[in-house]
C-alpha positions as CSV (number, residue, x, y, z in Angstrom):
1,M,-110.5,31.4,-61.9
2,Q,-107.8,29.0,-60.8
3,T,-109.2,26.6,-58.1
4,S,-106.2,24.4,-57.5
5,T,-103.0,25.3,-55.7
6,H,-100.3,24.0,-58.0
7,D,-101.9,21.3,-60.2
8,D,-105.2,19.8,-61.2
9,M,-105.2,17.4,-58.2
10,S,-104.5,19.8,-55.3
11,W,-106.9,22.3,-53.7
12,T,-106.7,24.8,-50.9
13,V,-109.4,24.3,-48.2
14,A,-111.2,27.5,-49.4
15,A,-111.1,26.4,-53.1
16,A,-112.4,22.9,-52.2
17,K,-115.2,24.4,-50.2
18,A,-116.2,26.7,-53.0
19,K,-115.9,24.0,-55.6
20,L,-116.9,20.8,-53.7
21,S,-118.9,19.4,-56.6
22,E,-115.9,19.8,-58.9
23,V,-113.6,18.2,-56.4
24,M,-115.9,15.2,-56.1
25,E,-116.3,15.0,-59.9
26,R,-112.5,15.0,-60.4
27,A,-112.0,12.5,-57.6
28,Q,-114.0,10.0,-59.6
29,L,-111.0,9.9,-62.0
30,V,-107.9,10.7,-59.8
31,P,-107.4,11.3,-56.1
32,Q,-107.7,15.0,-55.1
33,T,-105.5,16.5,-52.3
34,I,-106.8,19.3,-50.1
35,T,-104.1,21.4,-48.5
36,R,-104.1,23.4,-45.3
37,N,-101.5,26.0,-44.7
38,G,-99.7,24.9,-47.8
39,K,-99.3,21.3,-46.6
40,P,-101.3,18.2,-47.8
41,S,-104.1,17.6,-45.3
42,V,-106.6,15.1,-46.8
43,V,-107.1,13.2,-50.0
44,V,-110.6,12.8,-51.6
45,V,-111.0,9.5,-53.6
46,S,-114.0,7.9,-55.2
47,A,-116.0,5.4,-53.2
48,E,-115.0,2.7,-55.6
49,E,-111.3,3.5,-55.0
50,W,-111.8,3.6,-51.3
51,Q,-113.5,0.1,-51.3
52,K,-110.6,-1.3,-53.3
53,K,-108.0,0.1,-50.9
54,T,-109.8,-1.1,-47.8
55,A,-111.2,-4.5,-48.9
56,R,-110.2,-7.4,-46.8
57,R,-107.8,-9.8,-48.5
58,G,-108.1,-13.2,-47.1
59,S,-108.3,-14.4,-43.5
60,L,-105.8,-14.1,-40.7
61,A,-105.1,-17.9,-41.1
62,E,-104.2,-17.4,-44.7
63,F,-102.0,-14.4,-43.9
64,L,-100.1,-16.4,-41.2
65,V,-99.7,-19.4,-43.5
66,A,-98.3,-17.1,-46.3
67,S,-95.9,-15.4,-43.9
68,P,-92.3,-15.1,-45.1
69,L,-91.3,-15.9,-41.4
70,L,-92.9,-19.3,-41.5
71,G,-90.2,-21.8,-40.7
72,A,-87.7,-19.1,-39.8
73,D,-87.0,-20.8,-36.5
74,L,-87.3,-17.6,-34.5
75,D,-86.3,-17.8,-30.8
76,I,-88.5,-15.3,-29.0
77,E,-88.5,-15.2,-25.3
78,R,-91.3,-13.8,-23.2
79,Q,-90.5,-11.1,-20.7
80,H,-91.3,-12.1,-17.1
81,D,-92.1,-8.6,-15.7
82,E,-93.9,-8.2,-12.4
83,P,-97.7,-7.6,-12.8
84,R,-98.9,-4.0,-12.7
85,D,-100.5,-2.7,-9.5
86,L,-104.1,-1.9,-10.5
87,S,-105.3,-0.8,-7.1
88,L,-106.5,2.8,-6.9
């Protein structure tokens, strides 16, 4: 029985429900896409892959120091709009 839609990494929602263990097993090796109405909806990845993709890389200060705009001499003016009326 074919469980994927068009390759070994893509599943319909129904197939993914029926074969969740297999989807999870394959996701340990390569991300698995679940489609809804023929369009990609979600991607299942291993916990290790997710941690790699979401890991923090340095501090905000390090990011700002490494900015390619550092020393670009940008002239940015602040808008002087009237304050919003917050009364109800």
